[in-house]
N, CA, C, O and the ligand as a Tripos MOL2 file, in Angstrom:
@<TRIPOS>MOLECULE
protein
  253   251    64     0     0
PROTEIN
NO_CHARGES

@<TRIPOS>ATOM
      1 N         -14.9410  -44.6640   -7.2890 N.3       1 MET1
      2 CA        -14.6200  -43.2920   -7.1860 C.3       1 MET1
      3 C         -15.8900  -42.4900   -6.9120 C.2       1 MET1
      4 O         -16.8030  -42.4270   -7.7350 O.2       1 MET1
      5 N         -15.9140  -41.8700   -5.7050 N.am      2 PRO2
      6 CA        -17.1500  -41.0890   -5.3860 C.3       2 PRO2
      7 C         -17.3890  -39.8490   -6.1910 C.2       2 PRO2
      8 O         -16.4770  -39.0430   -6.3750 O.2       2 PRO2
      9 N         -18.5720  -39.6770   -6.6660 N.am      3 ALA3
     10 CA        -18.9070  -38.4100   -7.5360 C.3       3 ALA3
     11 C         -18.8860  -37.2200   -6.7330 C.2       3 ALA3
     12 O         -18.3870  -36.1870   -7.1790 O.2       3 ALA3
     13 N         -19.4120  -37.2850   -5.5270 N.am      4 ALA4
     14 CA        -19.5850  -36.1030   -4.6490 C.3       4 ALA4
     15 C         -18.5210  -36.0930   -3.6510 C.2       4 ALA4
     16 O         -18.2700  -37.1440   -3.0620 O.2       4 ALA4
     17 N         -17.8450  -34.9980   -3.3810 N.am      5 LYS5
     18 CA        -16.8880  -34.8490   -2.3630 C.3       5 LYS5
     19 C         -17.5670  -34.6010   -1.1010 C.2       5 LYS5
     20 O         -18.7480  -34.2560   -1.0780 O.2       5 LYS5
     21 N         -16.8130  -34.7760    0.0360 N.am      6 THR6
     22 CA        -17.3860  -34.5950    1.3730 C.3       6 THR6
     23 C         -16.6590  -33.2530    1.9900 C.2       6 THR6
     24 O         -15.5330  -32.8460    1.7040 O.2       6 THR6
     25 N         -17.5380  -32.7110    2.8500 N.am      7 CYS7
     26 CA        -17.0750  -31.5510    3.5760 C.3       7 CYS7
     27 C         -15.7970  -31.8020    4.3550 C.2       7 CYS7
     28 O         -15.7670  -32.6980    5.1980 O.2       7 CYS7
     29 N         -14.7280  -31.0320    4.1000 N.am      8 PRO8
     30 CA        -13.4810  -31.2140    4.8260 C.3       8 PRO8
     31 C         -13.5840  -30.9550    6.3280 C.2       8 PRO8
     32 O         -12.7530  -31.4320    7.1020 O.2       8 PRO8
     33 N         -14.5930  -30.2070    6.7330 N.am      9 ILE9
     34 CA        -14.8720  -29.8130    8.1310 C.3       9 ILE9
     35 C         -15.5500  -30.8340    8.9100 C.2       9 ILE9
     36 O         -15.0590  -31.2620    9.9540 O.2       9 ILE9
     37 N         -16.6960  -31.2540    8.4300 N.am     10 CYS10
     38 CA        -17.5080  -32.1390    9.2510 C.3      10 CYS10
     39 C         -17.7240  -33.5140    8.4880 C.2      10 CYS10
     40 O         -18.3330  -34.4260    9.0470 O.2      10 CYS10
     41 N         -17.2700  -33.6370    7.3390 N.am     11 GLY11
     42 CA        -17.3850  -34.8960    6.5910 C.3      11 GLY11
     43 C         -18.6880  -35.1600    5.9200 C.2      11 GLY11
     44 O         -18.8380  -36.2370    5.3420 O.2      11 GLY11
     45 N         -19.5880  -34.3300    5.9400 N.am     12 LYS12
     46 CA        -20.9250  -34.5030    5.3490 C.3      12 LYS12
     47 C         -20.7880  -34.2400    3.8140 C.2      12 LYS12
     48 O         -19.9020  -33.5000    3.3890 O.2      12 LYS12
     49 N         -21.7050  -34.8760    2.9760 N.am     13 PRO13
     50 CA        -21.5710  -34.5250    1.5320 C.3      13 PRO13
     51 C         -21.6010  -33.0110    1.3150 C.2      13 PRO13
     52 O         -22.3680  -32.2560    1.9120 O.2      13 PRO13
     53 N         -20.6880  -32.6330    0.3980 N.am     14 SER14
     54 CA        -20.6970  -31.1240    0.1770 C.3      14 SER14
     55 C         -21.8500  -30.6540   -0.6440 C.2      14 SER14
     56 O         -22.4730  -31.4310   -1.3670 O.2      14 SER14
     57 N         -22.1330  -29.4120   -0.5400 N.am     15 VAL15
     58 CA        -23.2400  -28.8580   -1.2600 C.3      15 VAL15
     59 C         -22.7270  -28.0340   -2.4210 C.2      15 VAL15
     60 O         -21.7040  -27.3720   -2.2490 O.2      15 VAL15
     61 N         -23.3650  -28.0170   -3.6220 N.am     16 GLU16
     62 CA        -22.8980  -27.3510   -4.7760 C.3      16 GLU16
     63 C         -22.6860  -25.8290   -4.4880 C.2      16 GLU16
     64 O         -21.7030  -25.2540   -4.9540 O.2      16 GLU16
     65 N         -23.6120  -25.1770   -3.7200 N.am     17 ALA17
     66 CA        -23.5170  -23.8380   -3.4890 C.3      17 ALA17
     67 C         -22.3670  -23.4780   -2.5370 C.2      17 ALA17
     68 O         -21.8900  -22.3440   -2.5680 O.2      17 ALA17
     69 N         -21.9010  -24.4320   -1.6750 N.am     18 PHE18
     70 CA        -20.8780  -24.1000   -0.6770 C.3      18 PHE18
     71 C         -19.6400  -25.0590   -0.8920 C.2      18 PHE18
     72 O         -18.7790  -25.1450   -0.0170 O.2      18 PHE18
     73 N         -19.5660  -25.7440   -2.0140 N.am     19 LYS19
     74 CA        -18.4990  -26.6990   -2.1420 C.3      19 LYS19
     75 C         -17.1200  -26.0580   -2.1110 C.2      19 LYS19
     76 O         -16.9170  -24.9520   -2.6120 O.2      19 LYS19
     77 N         -16.1610  -26.7930   -1.5010 N.am     20 PRO20
     78 CA        -16.2840  -28.1090   -1.1480 C.3      20 PRO20
     79 C         -16.8940  -28.4140    0.1840 C.2      20 PRO20
     80 O         -16.7630  -29.5180    0.7120 O.2      20 PRO20
     81 N         -17.5510  -27.4400    0.7150 N.am     21 PHE21
     82 CA        -18.1280  -27.6040    2.1270 C.3      21 PHE21
     83 C         -19.5960  -27.9260    1.9960 C.2      21 PHE21
     84 O         -20.1710  -27.8780    0.9090 O.2      21 PHE21
     85 N         -20.1770  -28.2470    3.0960 N.am     22 CYS22
     86 CA        -21.6440  -28.6670    3.0760 C.3      22 CYS22
     87 C         -22.5580  -27.3940    3.4380 C.2      22 CYS22
     88 O         -23.7560  -27.3680    3.1570 O.2      22 CYS22
     89 N         -22.0200  -26.5460    3.9590 N.am     23 SER23
     90 CA        -22.7530  -25.3100    4.3480 C.3      23 SER23
     91 C         -21.9100  -24.0600    4.5130 C.2      23 SER23
     92 O         -20.6800  -24.1240    4.5220 O.2      23 SER23
     93 N         -22.5870  -22.9090    4.6440 N.am     24 LYS24
     94 CA        -21.6840  -21.6880    4.7550 C.3      24 LYS24
     95 C         -20.9810  -21.6840    6.1400 C.2      24 LYS24
     96 O         -19.9150  -21.0960    6.3250 O.2      24 LYS24
     97 N         -21.6180  -22.3510    7.0650 N.am     25 ARG25
     98 CA        -20.9440  -22.4110    8.5170 C.3      25 ARG25
     99 C         -19.5700  -23.0930    8.3760 C.2      25 ARG25
    100 O         -18.5650  -22.5890    8.8770 O.2      25 ARG25
    101 N         -19.5450  -24.1830    7.7240 N.am     26 CYS26
    102 CA        -18.3450  -24.9980    7.5300 C.3      26 CYS26
    103 C         -17.3120  -24.1280    6.6240 C.2      26 CYS26
    104 O         -16.1060  -24.0700    6.8680 O.2      26 CYS26
    105 N         -17.8870  -23.5270    5.6550 N.am     27 ALA27
    106 CA        -17.0210  -22.6350    4.8360 C.3      27 ALA27
    107 C         -16.3790  -21.5270    5.7380 C.2      27 ALA27
    108 O         -15.1950  -21.2080    5.6270 O.2      27 ALA27
    109 N         -17.2100  -20.9850    6.6040 N.am     28 ASP28
    110 CA        -16.7350  -20.0200    7.5090 C.3      28 ASP28
    111 C         -15.6250  -20.4610    8.3970 C.2      28 ASP28
    112 O         -14.5870  -19.8300    8.6010 O.2      28 ASP28
    113 N         -15.9790  -21.6920    8.9360 N.am     29 VAL29
    114 CA        -14.9620  -22.3150    9.8550 C.3      29 VAL29
    115 C         -13.5480  -22.5670    9.2500 C.2      29 VAL29
    116 O         -12.4820  -22.3700    9.8320 O.2      29 VAL29
    117 N         -13.7170  -23.0280    8.0050 N.am     30 ASP30
    118 CA        -12.3120  -23.2680    7.2930 C.3      30 ASP30
    119 C         -11.6390  -21.8940    6.9530 C.2      30 ASP30
    120 O         -10.4230  -21.7400    7.0660 O.2      30 ASP30
    121 N         -12.4920  -20.8950    6.5270 N.am     31 LEU31
    122 CA        -11.9960  -19.6920    6.3650 C.3      31 LEU31
    123 C         -11.2520  -19.0020    7.4540 C.2      31 LEU31
    124 O         -10.2140  -18.3620    7.2890 O.2      31 LEU31
    125 N         -11.8780  -19.1900    8.5940 N.am     32 ASN32
    126 CA        -11.2910  -18.5960    9.8300 C.3      32 ASN32
    127 C         -10.0400  -19.3060   10.2360 C.2      32 ASN32
    128 O          -9.0550  -18.7090   10.6690 O.2      32 ASN32
    129 N         -10.1170  -20.6990   10.0710 N.am     33 ARG33
    130 CA         -8.8850  -21.3720   10.2230 C.3      33 ARG33
    131 C          -7.7420  -20.9770    9.4550 C.2      33 ARG33
    132 O          -6.6120  -20.8590    9.9280 O.2      33 ARG33
    133 N          -8.1170  -20.7350    8.0320 N.am     34 TRP34
    134 CA         -7.0700  -20.3670    7.1450 C.3      34 TRP34
    135 C          -6.4890  -19.0510    7.3580 C.2      34 TRP34
    136 O          -5.2910  -18.8150    7.1980 O.2      34 TRP34
    137 N          -7.4450  -18.1130    7.7570 N.am     35 LEU35
    138 CA         -6.9570  -16.7170    8.0960 C.3      35 LEU35
    139 C          -6.1490  -16.7800    9.3770 C.2      35 LEU35
    140 O          -5.1220  -16.1100    9.4850 O.2      35 LEU35
    141 N          -6.5500  -17.5040   10.2750 N.am     36 SER36
    142 CA         -5.9000  -17.5500   11.6790 C.3      36 SER36
    143 C          -4.3590  -18.1130   11.4200 C.2      36 SER36
    144 O          -3.3720  -17.5740   11.9200 O.2      36 SER36
    145 N          -4.3110  -19.1930   10.6250 N.am     37 GLY37
    146 CA         -3.0520  -19.7290   10.4450 C.3      37 GLY37
    147 C          -2.1160  -18.9490    9.6250 C.2      37 GLY37
    148 O          -0.9000  -19.1180    9.7130 O.2      37 GLY37
    149 N          -2.6550  -18.0990    8.8300 N.am     38 THR38
    150 CA         -1.9330  -17.2740    7.8960 C.3      38 THR38
    151 C          -1.5220  -15.9960    8.3980 C.2      38 THR38
    152 O          -0.3890  -15.5980    8.1250 O.2      38 THR38
    153 N          -2.3460  -15.2570    9.1400 N.am     39 TYR39
    154 CA         -2.0830  -13.9630    9.4590 C.3      39 TYR39
    155 C          -1.8400  -13.6960   11.0060 C.2      39 TYR39
    156 O          -1.3450  -12.6500   11.4240 O.2      39 TYR39
    157 N          -2.2230  -14.7070   11.7760 N.am     40 VAL40
    158 CA         -2.0710  -14.5850   13.1900 C.3      40 VAL40
    159 C          -0.8190  -15.4530   13.6630 C.2      40 VAL40
    160 O          -0.7060  -16.6420   13.3660 O.2      40 VAL40
    161 N          -0.0300  -14.8530   14.3120 N.am     41 ILE41
    162 CA          1.1220  -15.6480   14.7980 C.3      41 ILE41
    163 C           0.7650  -16.3190   16.1520 C.2      41 ILE41
    164 O           0.4930  -15.7010   17.1810 O.2      41 ILE41
    165 N           0.8010  -17.5350   16.0240 N.am     42 PRO42
    166 CA          0.2940  -18.4150   17.3040 C.3      42 PRO42
    167 C           1.4550  -18.1710   18.4600 C.2      42 PRO42
    168 O           2.6640  -18.0640   18.2580 O.2      42 PRO42
    169 N           0.8040  -18.1150   19.6450 N.am     43 ALA43
    170 CA          1.7060  -17.9700   20.7830 C.3      43 ALA43
    171 C           2.3610  -19.1630   21.0560 C.2      43 ALA43
    172 O           1.6970  -20.2000   21.0470 O.2      43 ALA43
    173 N           3.6680  -19.1970   21.3210 N.am     44 LYS44
    174 CA          4.3880  -20.4080   21.6460 C.3      44 LYS44
    175 C           4.2590  -20.6540   23.1620 C.2      44 LYS44
    176 O           4.7670  -19.9360   24.0220 O.2      44 LYS44
    177 N           3.5100  -21.7710   23.3880 N.am     45 GLU45
    178 CA          3.3130  -21.9750   24.8320 C.3      45 GLU45
    179 C           4.3130  -22.9290   25.3020 C.2      45 GLU45
    180 O           4.3900  -23.1610   26.5080 O.2      45 GLU45
    181 N           5.1690  -23.5650   24.3760 N.am     46 ASP46
    182 CA          6.1090  -24.4160   24.6830 C.3      46 ASP46
    183 C           7.4210  -23.7290   25.0350 C.2      46 ASP46
    184 O           8.3310  -24.3610   25.5720 O.2      46 ASP46
    185 N           7.5170  -22.4790   24.7440 N.am     47 GLU47
    186 CA          8.6520  -21.6790   24.9230 C.3      47 GLU47
    187 C           8.9210  -21.4750   26.4310 C.2      47 GLU47
    188 O           8.1000  -20.8810   27.1300 O.2      47 GLU47
    189 N          10.0040  -21.9410   26.8990 N.am     48 PRO48
    190 CA         10.2650  -21.8150   28.3920 C.3      48 PRO48
    191 C          10.6580  -20.3770   28.7000 C.2      48 PRO48
    192 O          10.2670  -19.8220   29.7270 O.2      48 PRO48
    193 N          11.4260  -19.7870   27.8100 N.am     49 ALA49
    194 CA         11.8670  -18.3230   28.1740 C.3      49 ALA49
    195 C          11.7520  -17.4750   26.9000 C.2      49 ALA49
    196 O          12.5090  -17.6810   25.9510 O.2      49 ALA49
    197 N          10.8610  -16.5760   26.8760 N.am     50 ALA50
    198 CA         10.6200  -15.7390   25.7180 C.3      50 ALA50
    199 C          11.1590  -14.3550   25.9770 C.2      50 ALA50
    200 O          10.5100  -13.3480   25.6960 O.2      50 ALA50
    201 N          12.4370  -14.3240   26.5520 N.am     51 HIS51
    202 CA         12.9100  -12.9520   26.8700 C.3      51 HIS51
    203 C          13.9440  -12.6800   25.6490 C.2      51 HIS51
    204 O          15.0840  -13.1420   25.6160 O.2      51 HIS51
    205 N          13.3910  -11.8960   24.6980 N.am     52 GLU52
    206 CA         14.3040  -11.6100   23.6170 C.3      52 GLU52
    207 C          15.3180  -10.6210   23.9840 C.2      52 GLU52
    208 O          16.4400  -10.6480   23.4790 O.2      52 GLU52
    209 N          14.9590   -9.7530   24.8440 N.am     53 ASN53
    210 CA         16.0260   -8.6550   25.1520 C.3      53 ASN53
    211 C          16.7990   -8.9130   26.3970 C.2      53 ASN53
    212 O          17.5650   -8.0780   26.8790 O.2      53 ASN53
    213 N          16.5780  -10.1020   26.9120 N.am     54 THR54
    214 CA         17.3560  -10.4840   28.1110 C.3      54 THR54
    215 C          18.7220  -11.2030   27.8200 C.2      54 THR54
    216 O          18.7340  -12.3130   27.2880 O.2      54 THR54
    217 N          19.7190  -10.6340   28.1340 N.am     55 PRO55
    218 CA         21.1370  -11.1090   27.8620 C.3      55 PRO55
    219 C          21.2780  -12.5430   28.6340 C.2      55 PRO55
    220 O          21.0490  -12.6770   29.8370 O.2      55 PRO55
    221 N          21.6240  -13.4280   27.8980 N.am     56 VAL56
    222 CA         21.7680  -14.8220   28.3810 C.3      56 VAL56
    223 C          23.2360  -15.1690   28.3160 C.2      56 VAL56
    224 O          23.7780  -15.1280   27.2120 O.2      56 VAL56
    225 N          23.9200  -15.4980   29.3560 N.am     57 SER57
    226 CA         25.2550  -15.7850   29.4520 C.3      57 SER57
    227 C          25.3840  -17.3610   29.1130 C.2      57 SER57
    228 O          24.5620  -18.1720   29.5390 O.2      57 SER57
    229 N          26.4720  -17.7170   28.3210 N.am     58 GLY58
    230 CA         26.6470  -19.1860   28.1620 C.3      58 GLY58
    231 C          25.6720  -19.6880   27.2140 C.2      58 GLY58
    232 O          25.4810  -20.9040   27.1970 O.2      58 GLY58
    233 N          24.9820  -18.8880   26.3700 N.am     59 ASP59
    234 CA         24.1040  -19.4130   25.3450 C.3      59 ASP59
    235 C          24.7210  -19.4890   23.9960 C.2      59 ASP59
    236 O          25.0830  -18.4540   23.4370 O.2      59 ASP59
    237 N          24.8590  -20.6320   23.4520 N.am     60 ASP60
    238 CA         25.4610  -20.7260   22.2030 C.3      60 ASP60
    239 C          24.5130  -21.0030   21.0840 C.2      60 ASP60
    240 O          24.9520  -21.3200   19.9780 O.2      60 ASP60
    241 N          23.1850  -20.8950   21.3280 N.am     61 ASP61
    242 CA         22.2320  -21.0160   20.3840 C.3      61 ASP61
    243 C          22.0210  -19.7840   19.6450 C.2      61 ASP61
    244 O          21.8490  -18.7300   20.2570 O.2      61 ASP61
    245 N          22.0210  -19.8370   18.3030 N.am     62 GLU62
    246 CA         21.9390  -18.7290   17.4070 C.3      62 GLU62
    247 C          20.4580  -18.2410   17.3830 C.2      62 GLU62
    248 O          20.1990  -17.0430   17.2750 O.2      62 GLU62
    249 N          19.5870  -19.1030   17.4740 N.am     63 PHE63
    250 CA         18.1230  -18.9540   17.3470 C.3      63 PHE63
    251 C          17.4650  -19.2900   18.5670 C.2      63 PHE63
    252 O          16.2380  -19.2230   18.6460 O.2      63 PHE63
    253 ZN        -19.5610  -29.4470    6.8530 Zn       64 ZN64
@<TRIPOS>BOND
     1     1     2 1
     2     2     3 1
     3     3     4 2
     4     3     5 am
     5     5     6 1
     6     6     7 1
     7     7     8 2
     8     7     9 am
     9     9    10 1
    10    10    11 1
    11    11    12 2
    12    11    13 am
    13    13    14 1
    14    14    15 1
    15    15    16 2
    16    15    17 am
    17    17    18 1
    18    18    19 1
    19    19    20 2
    20    19    21 am
    21    21    22 1
    22    22    23 1
    23    23    24 2
    24    23    25 am
    25    25    26 1
    26    26    27 1
    27    27    28 2
    28    27    29 am
    29    29    30 1
    30    30    31 1
    31    31    32 2
    32    31    33 am
    33    33    34 1
    34    34    35 1
    35    35    36 2
    36    35    37 am
    37    37    38 1
    38    38    39 1
    39    39    40 2
    40    39    41 am
    41    41    42 1
    42    42    43 1
    43    43    44 2
    44    43    45 am
    45    45    46 1
    46    46    47 1
    47    47    48 2
    48    47    49 am
    49    49    50 1
    50    50    51 1
    51    51    52 2
    52    51    53 am
    53    53    54 1
    54    54    55 1
    55    55    56 2
    56    55    57 am
    57    57    58 1
    58    58    59 1
    59    59    60 2
    60    59    61 am
    61    61    62 1
    62    62    63 1
    63    63    64 2
    64    63    65 am
    65    65    66 1
    66    66    67 1
    67    67    68 2
    68    67    69 am
    69    69    70 1
    70    70    71 1
    71    71    72 2
    72    71    73 am
    73    73    74 1
    74    74    75 1
    75    75    76 2
    76    75    77 am
    77    77    78 1
    78    78    79 1
    79    79    80 2
    80    79    81 am
    81    81    82 1
    82    82    83 1
    83    83    84 2
    84    83    85 am
    85    85    86 1
    86    86    87 1
    87    87    88 2
    88    87    89 am
    89    89    90 1
    90    90    91 1
    91    91    92 2
    92    91    93 am
    93    93    94 1
    94    94    95 1
    95    95    96 2
    96    95    97 am
    97    97    98 1
    98    98    99 1
    99    99   100 2
   100    99   101 am
   101   101   102 1
   102   102   103 1
   103   103   104 2
   104   103   105 am
   105   105   106 1
   106   106   107 1
   107   107   108 2
   108   107   109 am
   109   109   110 1
   110   110   111 1
   111   111   112 2
   112   111   113 am
   113   113   114 1
   114   114   115 1
   115   115   116 2
   116   115   117 am
   117   117   118 1
   118   118   119 1
   119   119   120 2
   120   119   121 am
   121   121   122 1
   122   122   123 1
   123   123   124 2
   124   123   125 am
   125   125   126 1
   126   126   127 1
   127   127   128 2
   128   127   129 am
   129   129   130 1
   130   130   131 1
   131   131   132 2
   132   131   133 am
   133   133   134 1
   134   134   135 1
   135   135   136 2
   136   135   137 am
   137   137   138 1
   138   138   139 1
   139   139   140 2
   140   139   141 am
   141   141   142 1
   142   142   143 1
   143   143   144 2
   144   143   145 am
   145   145   146 1
   146   146   147 1
   147   147   148 2
   148   147   149 am
   149   149   150 1
   150   150   151 1
   151   151   152 2
   152   151   153 am
   153   153   154 1
   154   154   155 1
   155   155   156 2
   156   155   157 am
   157   157   158 1
   158   158   159 1
   159   159   160 2
   160   159   161 am
   161   161   162 1
   162   162   163 1
   163   163   164 2
   164   163   165 am
   165   165   166 1
   166   166   167 1
   167   167   168 2
   168   167   169 am
   169   169   170 1
   170   170   171 1
   171   171   172 2
   172   171   173 am
   173   173   174 1
   174   174   175 1
   175   175   176 2
   176   175   177 am
   177   177   178 1
   178   178   179 1
   179   179   180 2
   180   179   181 am
   181   181   182 1
   182   182   183 1
   183   183   184 2
   184   183   185 am
   185   185   186 1
   186   186   187 1
   187   187   188 2
   188   187   189 am
   189   189   190 1
   190   190   191 1
   191   191   192 2
   192   191   193 am
   193   193   194 1
   194   194   195 1
   195   195   196 2
   196   195   197 am
   197   197   198 1
   198   198   199 1
   199   199   200 2
   200   199   201 am
   201   201   202 1
   202   202   203 1
   203   203   204 2
   204   203   205 am
   205   205   206 1
   206   206   207 1
   207   207   208 2
   208   207   209 am
   209   209   210 1
   210   210   211 1
   211   211   212 2
   212   211   213 am
   213   213   214 1
   214   214   215 1
   215   215   216 2
   216   215   217 am
   217   217   218 1
   218   218   219 1
   219   219   220 2
   220   219   221 am
   221   221   222 1
   222   222   223 1
   223   223   224 2
   224   223   225 am
   225   225   226 1
   226   226   227 1
   227   227   228 2
   228   227   229 am
   229   229   230 1
   230   230   231 1
   231   231   232 2
   232   231   233 am
   233   233   234 1
   234   234   235 1
   235   235   236 2
   236   235   237 am
   237   237   238 1
   238   238   239 1
   239   239   240 2
   240   239   241 am
   241   241   242 1
   242   242   243 1
   243   243   244 2
   244   243   245 am
   245   245   246 1
   246   246   247 1
   247   247   248 2
   248   247   249 am
   249   249   250 1
   250   250   251 1
   251   251   252 2
@<TRIPOS>SUBSTRUCTURE
     1 MET1         2 RESIDUE 1 A MET
     2 PRO2         6 RESIDUE 1 A PRO
     3 ALA3        10 RESIDUE 1 A ALA
     4 ALA4        14 RESIDUE 1 A ALA
     5 LYS5        18 RESIDUE 1 A LYS
     6 THR6        22 RESIDUE 1 A THR
     7 CYS7        26 RESIDUE 1 A CYS
     8 PRO8        30 RESIDUE 1 A PRO
     9 ILE9        34 RESIDUE 1 A ILE
    10 CYS10       38 RESIDUE 1 A CYS
    11 GLY11       42 RESIDUE 1 A GLY
    12 LYS12       46 RESIDUE 1 A LYS
    13 PRO13       50 RESIDUE 1 A PRO
    14 SER14       54 RESIDUE 1 A SER
    15 VAL15       58 RESIDUE 1 A VAL
    16 GLU16       62 RESIDUE 1 A GLU
    17 ALA17       66 RESIDUE 1 A ALA
    18 PHE18       70 RESIDUE 1 A PHE
    19 LYS19       74 RESIDUE 1 A LYS
    20 PRO20       78 RESIDUE 1 A PRO
    21 PHE21       82 RESIDUE 1 A PHE
    22 CYS22       86 RESIDUE 1 A CYS
    23 SER23       90 RESIDUE 1 A SER
    24 LYS24       94 RESIDUE 1 A LYS
    25 ARG25       98 RESIDUE 1 A ARG
    26 CYS26      102 RESIDUE 1 A CYS
    27 ALA27      106 RESIDUE 1 A ALA
    28 ASP28      110 RESIDUE 1 A ASP
    29 VAL29      114 RESIDUE 1 A VAL
    30 ASP30      118 RESIDUE 1 A ASP
    31 LEU31      122 RESIDUE 1 A LEU
    32 ASN32      126 RESIDUE 1 A ASN
    33 ARG33      130 RESIDUE 1 A ARG
    34 TRP34      134 RESIDUE 1 A TRP
    35 LEU35      138 RESIDUE 1 A LEU
    36 SER36      142 RESIDUE 1 A SER
    37 GLY37      146 RESIDUE 1 A GLY
    38 THR38      150 RESIDUE 1 A THR
    39 TYR39      154 RESIDUE 1 A TYR
    40 VAL40      158 RESIDUE 1 A VAL
    41 ILE41      162 RESIDUE 1 A ILE
    42 PRO42      166 RESIDUE 1 A PRO
    43 ALA43      170 RESIDUE 1 A ALA
    44 LYS44      174 RESIDUE 1 A LYS
    45 GLU45      178 RESIDUE 1 A GLU
    46 ASP46      182 RESIDUE 1 A ASP
    47 GLU47      186 RESIDUE 1 A GLU
    48 PRO48      190 RESIDUE 1 A PRO
    49 ALA49      194 RESIDUE 1 A ALA
    50 ALA50      198 RESIDUE 1 A ALA
    51 HIS51      202 RESIDUE 1 A HIS
    52 GLU52      206 RESIDUE 1 A GLU
    53 ASN53      210 RESIDUE 1 A ASN
    54 THR54      214 RESIDUE 1 A THR
    55 PRO55      218 RESIDUE 1 A PRO
    56 VAL56      222 RESIDUE 1 A VAL
    57 SER57      226 RESIDUE 1 A SER
    58 GLY58      230 RESIDUE 1 A GLY
    59 ASP59      234 RESIDUE 1 A ASP
    60 ASP60      238 RESIDUE 1 A ASP
    61 ASP61      242 RESIDUE 1 A ASP
    62 GLU62      246 RESIDUE 1 A GLU
    63 PHE63      250 RESIDUE 1 A PHE
    64 ZN64       253 GROUP 0 **** ****
């Protein structure tokens, strides 16, 4: 069982001052990822038709 954890961003040994990360840079990277995934709605690139207000005939999908 390893005593020191590794940085979840780059895999380097974590530093006490920035744990569980190895540096402030990696901490910022993780923070940005977390904030992005939480507060920013990702654009659906796979959506073929994003016309919410467009009437579609013969569509039985509720969502
Ligand atoms: Zn790192």
